C-alpha positions in Angstrom: 134.3 127.9 56.4 137.3 125.6 56.8 138.1 127.3 60.1 134.6 126.9 61.3 134.6 123.2 60.4 137.9 122.7 62.2 136.4 124.4 65.2 133.5 121.9 65.4 135.8 119.0 64.8 137.9 120.1 67.9 134.8 120.5 70.1 133.6 117.0 69.2 137.1 115.5 69.9 137.3 117.3 73.3 133.8 116.1 74.2 134.5 112.5 73.3 137.7 112.6 75.4 136.3 114.3 78.6 132.7 112.7 79.0 130.5 109.8 78.3 131.1 106.0 78.6 133.9 106.3 76.0 132.4 103.4 74.0 132.1 101.1 77.1 129.0 99.3 78.6 128.8 101.1 82.1 125.1 101.0 82.8 122.9 103.9 83.8 124.9 104.7 86.9 122.0 105.0 89.3 122.3 106.7 92.7 123.8 104.9 95.8 121.4 102.9 97.9 122.0 101.5 101.4 119.3 99.6 103.2 119.5 100.7 106.8 118.2 98.3 109.5 114.7 99.5 110.5 114.4 100.6 114.2 113.5 97.7 116.5 114.4 95.1 113.9 117.3 92.6 113.7 118.9 91.2 110.5 118.5 87.5 109.9 121.1 86.2 107.3 120.0 83.8 104.6 120.2 80.1 105.2 118.8 76.7 104.9 117.2 74.6 107.7 114.9 71.6 108.5 111.5 73.0 108.8 108.9 71.1 110.8 108.9 68.9 113.9 112.4 68.3 115.3 111.6 64.7 116.2 109.2 62.1 114.7 105.8 61.6 116.2 102.9 60.4 114.2 100.2 62.7 115.7 102.4 65.8 115.1 103.1 64.9 111.4 99.5 65.3 110.7 99.9 69.0 110.1 103.7 69.3 109.3 106.5 67.2 108.1 110.2 67.8 108.3 111.4 69.5 105.2 114.6 71.2 104.1 113.8 74.9 103.2 116.0 77.7 102.1 115.2 81.3 103.1 116.4 84.7 101.9 117.7 87.4 104.3 115.3 89.5 106.0 114.8 91.9 108.9 112.4 90.9 111.7 111.0 92.9 114.8 113.0 92.1 118.0 109.7 91.7 119.9 106.0 91.5 119.1 104.3 94.7 118.2 103.3 96.4 121.5 100.1 98.3 122.6 102.0 101.6 122.4 103.3 101.0 118.8 99.9 99.8 117.6 98.4 103.0 119.1 100.6 105.1 116.9 98.8 103.3 114.0 95.3 103.8 115.4 96.0 107.5 116.2 97.2 108.1 112.7 94.0 106.7 111.3 92.0 108.8 113.9 93.8 112.1 113.0 93.6 111.4 109.2 89.8 111.1 109.4 89.7 114.2 111.8 91.7 116.3 109.2 89.3 115.4 106.3 86.3 115.8 108.5 87.4 119.4 109.4 88.1 120.2 105.8 84.6 119.0 104.8 83.1 121.3 107.4 84.8 124.4 105.9 87.7 124.6 108.3 90.6 125.2 105.9 94.3 124.3 105.9 93.8 120.7 107.3 94.0 119.2 103.7 96.3 120.5 100.9 95.0 120.6 97.3 91.5 119.3 98.3 89.8 117.5 95.5 92.9 117.3 93.4 94.8 114.2 92.5 97.7 115.3 94.7 95.3 115.9 97.7 97.1 115.3 101.0 96.7 115.9 104.7 98.4 119.0 106.2 100.1 117.4 109.2 101.5 120.9 110.2 97.9 121.9 111.0 97.2 120.7 114.6 93.8 119.3 115.6 92.4 121.2 118.6 90.4 118.4 120.1 89.5 120.4 123.3 88.4 123.6 121.4 84.8 124.2 121.9 84.5 125.3 118.3 85.6 121.8 117.2 82.9 119.9 119.0 80.3 120.2 116.3 82.7 119.7 113.3 84.2 116.6 114.8 80.8 115.3 116.4 80.6 112.4 114.0 83.9 110.9 115.2 82.5 110.4 118.7 79.7 108.2 120.1 76.3 109.7 120.3 75.2 110.7 123.8 72.8 107.9 124.2 75.5 105.2 123.4 78.2 106.4 125.8 79.1 104.5 129.0 80.5 107.6 130.6 79.7 111.2 130.5 83.0 112.1 128.7 83.1 112.1 125.0 84.3 108.8 123.6 85.7 108.1 120.0 83.5 105.9 118.0 85.8 103.0 117.3 83.6 101.9 114.4 84.9 104.8 112.4 88.6 104.0 112.7 88.7 102.6 109.1 92.0 102.5 107.1 91.8 102.3 103.4 94.8 100.9 101.3 95.3 99.3 98.0 97.5 96.3 97.1 98.5 94.6 93.8 97.5 90.9 93.3 100.7 89.8 91.7 99.7 86.0 91.9 96.7 86.6 89.8 98.5 88.8 87.4 101.1 86.2 86.9 98.7 83.3 86.0 99.2 82.2 82.5 96.0 82.7 80.5 94.4 83.9 77.4 95.9 87.2 76.7 95.2 88.8 73.3 97.1 91.7 71.6 95.2 94.9 71.3 95.7 95.1 67.6 95.8 92.6 64.7 98.2 94.2 62.1 97.4 94.1 58.5 100.7 95.7 57.6 103.4 94.8 60.2 106.0 97.2 58.8 103.8 100.3 58.8 101.9 99.2 61.8 98.4 99.6 60.3 95.9 97.9 62.4 93.4 95.6 60.7 91.2 95.3 63.6 91.0 97.3 66.7 90.9 95.1 69.9 89.9 97.6 72.7 90.9 97.0 76.3 87.5 95.6 76.9 88.4 92.6 74.7 91.6 91.8 76.8 91.0 88.5 78.6 93.1 87.5 81.7 92.4 84.3 83.4 92.9 84.6 87.2 93.6 81.9 89.6 89.7 81.2 90.0 88.9 81.1 86.3 87.1 84.4 86.1 87.8 86.6 83.2 89.6 89.9 84.0 89.4 92.5 81.3 91.4 95.3 82.7 94.9 95.6 84.3 93.3 97.8 87.0 91.5 94.8 88.4 94.7 93.5 89.7 94.6 96.4 92.2 92.5 95.5 95.2 91.0 98.0 97.6 90.7 97.1 101.3 88.9 98.9 104.0 89.9 97.7 107.4 88.7 98.9 110.9 91.9 99.1 112.9 90.7 99.4 116.5 91.6 96.2 118.4 88.9 94.1 119.8 89.2 94.9 123.4 86.4 92.5 124.4 88.4 89.5 123.3 89.4 89.0 126.9 85.8 88.2 127.7 84.5 86.4 124.6 87.5 84.0 124.4 86.9 82.6 127.9 83.6 81.4 129.5 82.9 81.9 133.2 86.3 83.8 133.6 86.7 87.2 135.2 88.9 89.2 132.7 86.8 92.4 132.7 89.8 94.5 134.3 91.9 93.6 131.2 89.1 94.4 128.8 88.7 97.9 130.3 92.4 98.8 130.6 94.8 96.4 128.6 94.9 98.4 125.3 95.0 102.0 126.5 96.5 102.0 130.1 100.1 103.2 130.2 101.1 100.2 132.5 100.5 97.9 129.5 102.3 100.1 126.9 105.0 97.6 126.4 102.8 94.5 126.5 102.1 92.8 123.2 99.0 94.1 121.4 96.2 91.5 121.3 92.6 91.5 119.8 94.1 92.2 116.4 92.9 90.0 113.6 94.9 89.0 110.6 93.5 91.8 108.3 94.3 94.4 110.9 97.9 93.1 111.3 98.2 93.1 107.4 96.9 96.8 107.4 99.4 97.7 110.1 102.3 96.6 107.9 101.0 98.5 105.0 100.7 101.7 107.0 104.3 101.1 108.4 105.5 100.9 104.9 104.0 104.2 103.9 105.2 105.8 107.1 108.7 104.9 106.3 108.7 105.6 102.5 106.9 109.0 103.0 109.8 110.1 105.3 112.5 108.8 102.9 110.8 110.5 100.0 110.8 113.8 101.9 114.6 113.6 102.3 115.3 112.4 98.7 116.2 108.8 99.5 115.2 105.8 97.6 112.2 104.0 99.0 112.7 100.6 100.8 111.0 97.3 100.6 107.6 96.7 102.1 106.9 95.8 105.7 104.8 92.7 105.8 103.8 89.7 108.0 106.5 86.9 108.0 106.0 83.8 106.0 105.7 80.6 107.9 109.2 79.5 106.8 110.7 82.9 107.7 109.2 82.8 111.2 110.3 79.3 112.0 113.8 80.0 110.6 114.1 83.1 112.9 112.5 81.3 115.8 115.1 78.5 115.7 117.9 81.2 116.1 120.5 79.0 114.3 119.8 75.8 116.2 118.5 73.8 113.3 117.4 70.6 115.1 116.4 72.0 118.5 112.7 71.9 119.3 112.9 75.3 121.2 114.2 78.7 120.4 116.7 78.7 123.3 118.5 75.7 121.8 117.8 73.0 124.3 115.4 70.1 124.5 114.0 71.3 127.8 111.5 74.0 128.7 113.2 74.9 131.9 116.8 76.0 132.6 119.3 74.4 134.8 117.8 76.1 137.9 114.4 74.8 137.1 113.0 78.1 135.9 110.6 78.2 132.9 112.0 79.8 129.8 108.9 81.2 128.4 105.4 82.4 129.3 102.9 79.6 128.5 100.5 77.2 130.6 102.8 75.0 132.5 102.1 71.6 134.0 98.4 71.2 134.7 97.5 74.8 134.5 99.6 76.7 137.1 99.7 79.9 134.9 101.8 81.9 137.5 104.6 79.3 137.7 106.4 80.8 134.8 106.3 84.4 136.1 103.1 85.6 134.4 99.3 85.2 134.8 98.5 86.3 131.3 100.5 88.2 128.8 103.6 90.0 130.2 105.9 92.7 129.0 107.9 91.9 125.9 111.5 90.8 126.1 111.0 89.5 129.7 112.8 86.2 128.9 116.2 85.6 127.4 116.5 85.9 123.5 117.3 83.2 121.1 120.4 82.9 119.0 119.5 85.6 116.6 118.6 88.0 119.6 114.9 87.8 119.1 112.6 87.8 122.1 109.3 85.9 122.7 109.5 83.5 119.9 108.0 81.0 122.2 105.1 81.9 124.5 103.5 85.2 125.6 101.4 85.6 122.4 101.1 83.4 119.4 101.8 85.4 116.1 100.2 85.8 112.8 102.0 84.7 109.8 101.1 85.5 106.1 100.4 82.0 105.2 97.0 80.2 104.7 96.7 77.1 106.8 96.6 73.9 104.9 97.5 70.5 106.6 99.3 69.2 103.4 101.1 72.5 102.5 104.5 71.0 103.3 104.0 68.4 100.6 103.4 70.7 97.6 104.9 74.1 98.7 108.3 75.1 97.2 111.4 74.5 99.2 112.8 78.0 98.3 111.2 80.7 100.5 108.3 78.3 101.2 105.1 80.3 101.0 101.5 79.1 100.7 98.9 81.9 100.5 95.3 82.2 99.8 93.5 85.6 99.8 90.1 84.7 101.2 87.1 86.8 100.3 84.7 87.9 102.9 82.0 85.4 101.7 84.5 82.4 101.4 83.8 79.4 103.5 85.6 79.5 107.0 88.1 76.7 106.1 89.5 79.1 103.5 90.0 81.8 106.0 92.4 79.9 108.2 95.8 81.7 108.8 98.9 80.0 110.3 99.8 81.3 113.8 103.1 80.2 115.4 104.9 80.3 118.7 102.3 79.5 121.3 100.9 81.9 123.8 100.4 82.5 127.6 97.4 80.2 127.6 98.9 77.3 125.4 100.5 74.1 126.6 104.3 73.4 126.2 103.8 71.6 122.8 102.9 74.9 121.0 106.1 76.5 122.3 108.2 74.3 119.9 109.5 76.0 116.8 108.0 73.3 114.5 104.4 73.4 116.0 101.8 75.1 113.9 98.1 75.7 114.1 95.6 78.3 112.9 93.0 81.1 113.7 90.5 82.6 111.2 91.6 85.8 109.5 88.6 87.8 110.5 88.6 86.8 114.3 90.6 88.4 116.9 91.9 86.7 120.1 93.4 87.8 123.3 96.3 85.4 122.9 97.4 86.2 119.3 99.7 89.2 118.3 102.1 89.8 115.5 105.5 91.1 114.4 106.7 92.6 111.0 109.5 91.6 108.6 111.1 93.3 105.7 113.0 91.5 102.9 116.7 92.4 102.6 117.4 93.9 99.3 121.1 93.9 99.5 123.8 96.6 98.9 125.2 98.1 95.8 128.8 97.3 94.9 131.1 99.8 96.5 128.9 100.3 99.6 130.2 99.3 103.1 130.7 95.5 103.5 129.8 94.8 99.8 132.0 91.8 99.9 129.9 90.1 102.5 127.4 87.5 101.1 124.0 87.4 102.7 
């Protein structure tokens, strides 16, 4: 017995010397993480700047005032999202619907684990669009014969709907009347005196309505993702833009032109899809997921547009809209309307002009860009000076004034004033324009100690 006891003591002693934290606080020792720069994006270091007009003018101060704002590090797209990039999103939605449609019609292997919680598309199974046997199963994805402009089959853009969920953190964070589920009669033994079911939980959201279940913080959205190709016609009266309507989105000559005809809801849905696209891949190779792609806040957009030139009115750092040779530095509506004087009649290929100090193209002109912020004339007066961000999630039945979203940068059809980094205006979130596009950002999470360049402060 003594020998056996001595054996166990020796084993415990050896274990305590060879493994474990040895009595020290060392944390959980999670795996390494390194945030790679997403393809097509540039890193913007954290900093502070003077947000708003770069000079005092009473009329311009009606919508914005100069304000010192600090911004966290983030990544931002080098150019606006192009037609070709947006088509990848639309084709993903189209193919997803096709896979589920084929599965519903009894054509197996297009969906894995159908009807189960882990149901997912089998992307290894190709869709045979030209197969005669696929015409009837996929018929509902195409326009009926009587609605076609041409004899060839045409996809029905009205069916290109993307479904996603998001968490309303702002509502969840509102301080309200939150009751415990149980009132305890005996605290020590945890004997409930009265059962308060989840139905009796009361949250007060930002609009004063009672929320009785945490699941109500999860919002479901259905967005039709096909761009409004008719925007080239309905945005201008008595103007011949039909060739652009017919070809701008799909023709390969416009592949690297900025996508337009995309409303704010569609731009937001694109960011959600891009997040899933990246995180699904990282999960497949056992890497930690990265932060979400999203639309830039108004303060992030302006900070990036200034390119490190704090008080300059334009992204290129100077007070003029031409260079020393008299050439225009962006695509806009110069002088009294000579659209071609700057090198482009309407939109032009992205990255045509010189980049700003951060290496970003088209932060002034070409197309205006959606931001995540709601438009409010007085927002600068009450919004926080740390990552300034004023948002409002407008419902479909809200009044139009609540659906205004900030657009920045000016476009090919705007006068020079809107090319300024501090200029701001708005469009409605459910409307699409032929002069408004967007680009994505991603928050920089940082690096773990011990990673490359961990001594740098961002």
